[in-house]
Residue, then its C-alpha position, 0 to 999 in steps of 0.5 A: m158888351s156881351e161875352e158871345w162877340k168879344t175879341r179872344r184878345e179882348r177877352i184875355a184882356e178882362i181876364i188879365e185887368d182883375n189879376a196877375l196871370s202867365p200864359s200857361e194860366i191864361a191858356k188854361i182858363m182861355e182852353i188856347s194854346v199858350r203860344d197864343v196865349l204870347e202872340d196875343l200878348k204881343h199885341i195886347a202889349n202894342s195897343q193901346k185899347y186894353g191899357k197898360l201891361v204889365v210884365m212881373p218877370a220871370r225868376c229861377k226859382k233854384c237860385g232866384y234870379q230875376f230875367r229882365a222883364g218880356i213877353k217870351f220866357p226864358k228855359k234855364c238860368p244863365k246863372c245856374h243852368s236850372t230848368w225850374i223857371e217861373e213863368p212871367k205874368f202879365k196885368i193890365l192897368k187900365y188909364 
């Protein structure tokens, strides 16, 4: 399918098929807001169309605490209260 005819979600799925990327990285590539990326990732996760969405969880860069895998990312660490958080990364695995 031609690039111009793909939906935003199809383009995001295509981008994260090759590389594990954070929502901020996806937003920069797609030139859209992080909020829109997170919304689209929720739909991609629920869809069988694109493959399986794998989430590499967020973690605290200060103490190494690893958060639960999920679409949303935390604002601060519950263990050390640091706001130095590495965003989760997302990748699509084709069936």
